[in-house]
N, C-alpha and C positions, 0 to 999 in steps of 0.2 A: 622533849620527850623525842629519846632515840629512835629515827625513822618515821617521824612524824605521827606515831598513834596515841589517840589518848583514851586511857583507860578508863572502863564504863563506868569505875567508881566516880571518877569526877564527874560524868552526868548526873549520876546520883545524889550528888553532893552540891550542884549545881541546882539541882531541882531543889531540893531542900533550903536552898538560900544561902549555903556555907559558902561557895563561890560566887561571886558576883562578875557580872558583867563577860557571862561564858555564850558563846556565840552559840545560837540556837536554843539557849535556852533564857536567860535575862538580858541577851543584847542579840539586836536581830542580823542575820547575815546583809552584808553590803556587798552588790553585785559590783565586781569590778567595773572599771568605765571601760576601760581598753584591753581587754583578756590577753595576753600574750598567747594562748591556745585555746580554743574554746570546740569539744569533742560533743558533738551533737548525736549522742546514741541512738537516739530514736530515728535517726536518718542515717547512721552508718552501719557498717558491720564492725566488729571487734575488731576484726583484720587491718579495717580501714583507720580506725580510731587508733591502733597500736601502732600504725605506720606515719601517722602525722606524729605522734609522743615522740617514736622514735627517731623521725628526722628533725625536728627541736632539740632533741637532746643533743643528737651529734652535731647539730649546727652551733648551739651553746656551750658545748664542753669540748668543741673543737677534735673528735675523735676519729 
């Protein structure tokens, strides 16, 4: 999907069993063992989270 968005219709189809192994419906979510970025939104402000994400993107994309 462009932009990484999954249409709501996909969730409905997965719930009806038309799409198999759909994360969050028929396939469980597997937490990454060593995530590149972890945003603790219950402990950080939006600004802090955005700063961390921006720093990672700049580093990764060499902007």
